[in-house]
C-alpha positions as CSV (number, residue, x, y, z in Angstrom):
1,M,-31.4,-86.1,39.0
2,L,-33.4,-84.7,36.2
3,A,-34.6,-81.8,38.3
4,A,-30.9,-81.2,39.5
5,C,-29.6,-81.1,35.9
6,S,-32.4,-78.8,34.8
7,S,-31.7,-76.3,37.4
8,L,-28.1,-76.0,36.1
9,K,-29.3,-74.8,32.7
10,Q,-28.4,-71.2,31.8
11,P,-31.6,-68.8,31.9
12,T,-33.1,-68.1,28.6
13,D,-32.3,-64.7,27.0
14,P,-35.4,-62.8,27.2
15,T,-34.3,-60.8,24.0
16,Q,-33.8,-64.0,22.0
17,S,-37.0,-63.7,20.0
18,W,-37.0,-60.0,19.7
19,S,-37.0,-58.4,16.2
20,A,-34.5,-55.7,15.2
21,E,-37.0,-53.0,15.6
22,K,-37.8,-54.2,19.1
23,L,-34.1,-54.3,20.0
24,Y,-33.6,-50.8,18.8
25,Q,-36.6,-49.4,20.5
26,E,-35.6,-51.0,23.9
27,A,-32.1,-49.7,23.4
28,H,-33.5,-46.3,23.0
29,N,-35.6,-46.7,26.1
30,A,-32.5,-47.7,28.0
31,L,-30.8,-44.6,26.8
32,G,-33.7,-42.4,27.8
33,Q,-33.4,-43.9,31.2
34,S,-29.7,-43.3,31.4
35,N,-29.1,-47.1,31.6
36,F,-26.2,-46.9,29.2
37,V,-24.7,-50.3,29.7
38,L,-28.0,-51.9,29.0
39,A,-28.4,-49.7,25.9
40,A,-25.0,-50.8,24.7
41,N,-25.8,-54.4,25.3
42,Y,-29.1,-54.1,23.3
43,M,-27.3,-52.2,20.5
44,E,-24.4,-54.9,20.4
45,K,-27.2,-57.7,20.1
46,L,-28.9,-55.8,17.3
47,E,-25.7,-55.4,15.3
48,A,-24.8,-59.2,15.9
49,R,-28.2,-60.6,15.0
50,Y,-29.1,-58.3,12.2
51,P,-25.8,-57.3,10.6
52,Y,-27.4,-56.3,7.4
53,G,-30.7,-54.9,8.6
54,K,-31.6,-51.2,8.4
55,Y,-30.8,-50.5,12.1
56,A,-27.3,-52.1,11.9
57,A,-25.3,-49.0,11.1
58,Q,-27.3,-46.9,13.4
59,A,-26.8,-49.4,16.2
60,Q,-22.9,-49.4,15.8
61,L,-22.9,-45.7,16.0
62,E,-25.2,-45.4,19.0
63,S,-23.4,-48.2,20.8
64,A,-20.4,-45.9,20.7
65,Y,-22.4,-43.3,22.5
66,A,-23.8,-45.6,25.0
67,Y,-20.3,-46.8,26.0
68,Y,-19.1,-43.3,26.1
69,R,-21.9,-42.3,28.5
70,A,-21.3,-45.6,30.4
71,G,-17.6,-44.6,31.1
72,E,-16.1,-47.1,28.9
73,P,-13.8,-45.0,26.5
74,T,-11.9,-48.0,25.0
75,L,-15.1,-49.6,24.0
76,A,-16.6,-46.3,22.8
77,I,-13.6,-45.5,20.4
78,A,-13.5,-49.0,19.1
79,A,-17.2,-48.7,18.3
80,A,-16.7,-45.4,16.6
81,D,-13.7,-46.7,14.7
82,R,-15.6,-49.7,13.5
83,F,-18.5,-47.5,12.2
84,I,-15.9,-45.3,10.3
85,R,-14.2,-48.2,8.8
86,L,-17.5,-49.9,7.7
87,H,-19.5,-46.9,6.8
88,P,-17.0,-44.2,5.5
89,T,-19.7,-42.5,3.3
90,H,-22.5,-42.7,5.9
91,P,-24.4,-39.4,6.4
92,F,-23.4,-39.4,10.2
93,V,-19.9,-40.5,9.9
94,D,-18.8,-36.8,10.8
95,Y,-20.5,-37.6,14.2
96,A,-18.3,-40.6,14.8
97,Y,-15.1,-38.6,14.3
98,Y,-16.6,-36.0,16.8
99,L,-17.5,-38.7,19.2
100,K,-14.0,-40.1,19.2
101,G,-12.8,-36.7,19.9
102,L,-15.1,-36.2,22.8
103,V,-14.2,-39.5,24.5
104,S,-10.4,-38.6,24.4
105,F,-11.0,-34.9,25.2
106,N,-13.1,-35.7,28.2
107,A,-10.6,-38.2,29.7
108,K,-10.5,-37.8,33.5
109,H,-11.9,-34.4,34.2
110,G,-11.3,-32.6,30.9
111,A,-15.0,-31.9,30.4
112,L,-14.9,-29.9,33.8
113,E,-12.0,-27.9,32.7
114,W,-13.6,-27.1,29.4
115,L,-17.0,-25.8,31.0
116,I,-15.4,-23.7,33.8
117,G,-12.2,-22.8,32.0
118,T,-9.7,-24.2,34.5
119,K,-6.7,-26.3,33.7
120,D,-4.9,-28.9,35.7
121,Y,-2.2,-30.8,34.2
122,S,-1.3,-33.1,37.2
123,D,-3.2,-36.0,35.8
124,R,-4.0,-35.4,32.3
125,D,-2.9,-38.0,29.8
126,P,-1.0,-36.5,27.1
127,K,-1.9,-39.3,24.7
128,S,-5.6,-38.6,25.3
129,M,-5.1,-35.0,24.3
130,Q,-3.2,-36.0,21.2
131,D,-5.9,-38.5,20.2
132,A,-8.7,-35.9,20.8
133,L,-6.8,-33.3,18.7
134,E,-6.3,-35.8,15.9
135,A,-10.0,-36.7,15.8
136,F,-11.1,-33.2,15.8
137,E,-8.6,-32.0,13.2
138,E,-9.7,-35.0,11.0
139,L,-13.3,-34.0,11.4
140,V,-12.5,-30.5,10.5
141,R,-10.4,-31.5,7.5
142,R,-12.9,-34.0,6.0
143,F,-16.0,-32.2,7.0
144,P,-15.5,-28.4,7.2
145,D,-19.3,-27.8,6.9
146,S,-20.4,-30.3,9.5
147,K,-22.5,-29.0,12.4
148,Y,-20.0,-30.3,14.7
149,A,-17.0,-28.5,13.1
150,P,-17.5,-25.2,14.9
151,D,-17.3,-26.9,18.3
152,A,-14.5,-29.2,17.2
153,R,-12.5,-25.9,16.0
154,Q,-12.9,-24.4,19.5
155,R,-11.7,-27.5,21.2
156,I,-8.7,-27.7,18.8
157,T,-7.8,-24.2,20.0
158,Y,-8.3,-25.1,23.6
159,L,-6.2,-28.2,23.1
160,H,-3.3,-26.3,21.4
161,N,-3.3,-23.9,24.4
162,L,-3.4,-26.7,26.8
163,M,-0.6,-28.7,25.2
164,A,1.5,-25.6,24.7
165,E,1.2,-24.5,28.4
166,S,1.9,-28.1,29.4
167,E,5.2,-27.9,27.5
168,I,6.0,-24.6,29.1
169,N,5.5,-26.0,32.6
170,V,7.9,-28.7,31.7
171,A,10.4,-26.0,30.5
172,R,10.1,-24.2,33.8
173,H,10.6,-27.5,35.7
174,Y,13.9,-28.1,33.7
175,Y,15.0,-24.4,34.3
176,K,14.8,-24.8,38.2
177,R,17.0,-27.8,37.8
178,H,19.5,-26.0,35.5
179,A,18.8,-28.4,32.6
180,Y,19.0,-25.6,30.1
181,V,19.4,-27.6,27.0
182,A,16.1,-29.3,27.8
183,V,14.7,-25.9,28.5
184,V,15.6,-24.7,25.0
185,N,14.3,-27.8,23.3
186,R,11.0,-27.5,25.0
187,C,10.7,-23.9,24.0
188,K,11.6,-24.5,20.4
189,W,8.9,-27.2,20.2
190,V,6.3,-24.6,21.5
191,L,7.5,-22.2,18.9
192,D,7.5,-24.6,16.1
193,H,4.1,-26.1,16.8
194,Y,2.2,-23.7,19.0
195,Q,3.4,-20.4,17.9
196,R,-0.1,-18.9,17.7
197,T,-0.9,-19.7,21.3
198,P,-0.3,-17.4,24.5
199,S,2.6,-19.7,25.5
200,A,4.7,-18.4,22.6
201,E,5.6,-15.4,24.8
202,D,6.7,-17.8,27.6
203,A,8.7,-19.8,25.2
204,L,10.6,-16.7,23.8
205,G,11.2,-15.4,27.3
206,I,12.3,-18.6,29.0
207,Q,14.5,-19.4,26.0
208,S,16.2,-16.2,26.2
209,L,17.0,-16.6,29.9
210,A,18.1,-20.3,29.3
211,Y,20.6,-18.9,26.6
212,L,22.0,-16.5,28.9
213,K,22.6,-19.2,31.5
214,M,24.3,-21.3,28.9
215,G,26.6,-18.4,28.0
216,M,25.1,-17.8,24.5
217,P,24.5,-14.1,24.6
218,E,23.9,-13.8,20.8
219,L,21.1,-16.5,20.7
220,A,19.6,-14.9,23.9
221,R,19.6,-11.5,22.1
222,D,17.9,-13.1,19.0
223,S,15.2,-14.6,21.2
224,A,14.8,-11.3,23.1
225,R,14.5,-9.3,19.9
226,V,11.7,-11.6,18.6
227,L,10.0,-11.3,22.0
228,K,10.1,-7.6,22.1
229,L,8.9,-7.3,18.6
230,N,5.8,-9.5,19.3
231,F,5.3,-8.8,22.9
232,P,6.6,-5.3,23.7
233,K,5.2,-5.4,27.2
234,S,6.3,-8.8,28.1
235,K,7.4,-9.3,31.7
236,Y,10.4,-11.4,30.5
237,L,11.9,-8.3,28.9
238,K,12.6,-7.1,32.5
239,E,14.1,-10.3,33.5
240,V,16.4,-10.5,30.5
241,A,17.5,-6.9,31.0
242,A,18.1,-7.7,34.6
243,A,20.2,-10.7,33.7
244,D,22.2,-8.8,31.2
245,P,21.5,-4.9,30.9
246,S,23.4,-4.8,27.6
247,L,21.4,-7.4,25.8
248,L,18.3,-5.3,25.0
249,A,20.2,-2.0,25.0
250,A,22.4,-3.0,22.1
251,K,19.7,-3.2,19.4
252,S,16.5,-2.0,21.1
253,G,17.4,0.8,23.4
254,N,17.1,0.8,27.2
255,P,14.2,-1.4,28.4
256,Q,11.5,0.4,30.4
């Protein structure tokens, strides 16, 4: 009976007697071997056992990275947020913001899109894009001279373009279904929030066509005028002129 009971005991944790330095070193070894789950586990143990030691803060930050590489975005963001909350003046807090942005930015196959310059909106999570944008913008706002700021700014521009084009795709979807009020609202959103992106041309052109479909030639003319002023070679000018030849001719002369 004693032998049977002893066999039911839980196995002893081999790290139980490890020092903070030993846990930290083993976690780094696991990272070097791409064993990110084990690395995160060691970092969590280090933080729990030695919360006030010299390795605690670094373990919190590196556990966020380990969870990120292990494909655990929720745990990675939680760890980064915990680090930011507990160590707002830490020298590496800018990296915590950057890491939060990366985790959301690379949701699904965003990393591949970023590297090869392709865009696929079919399964992108709008919330992930917005979370990434907020993290990168916070980094740039709080730490404009951070070594991570230049890359964050590029990603902000990329995200603005991506989100604007996503809105235009929705506007086109509504246009095909003759939901012109929804089209106008989407285009206005792009012009209000992403006016410096290439999608601003699409927004003005589609908005002009939608106003024509709604029987609002004056509003269509205003949109077309702004379109021609900012994008004089826009393909939408021909579409607007084809829909209503007098629209551009009234104030801008005959379109080419």
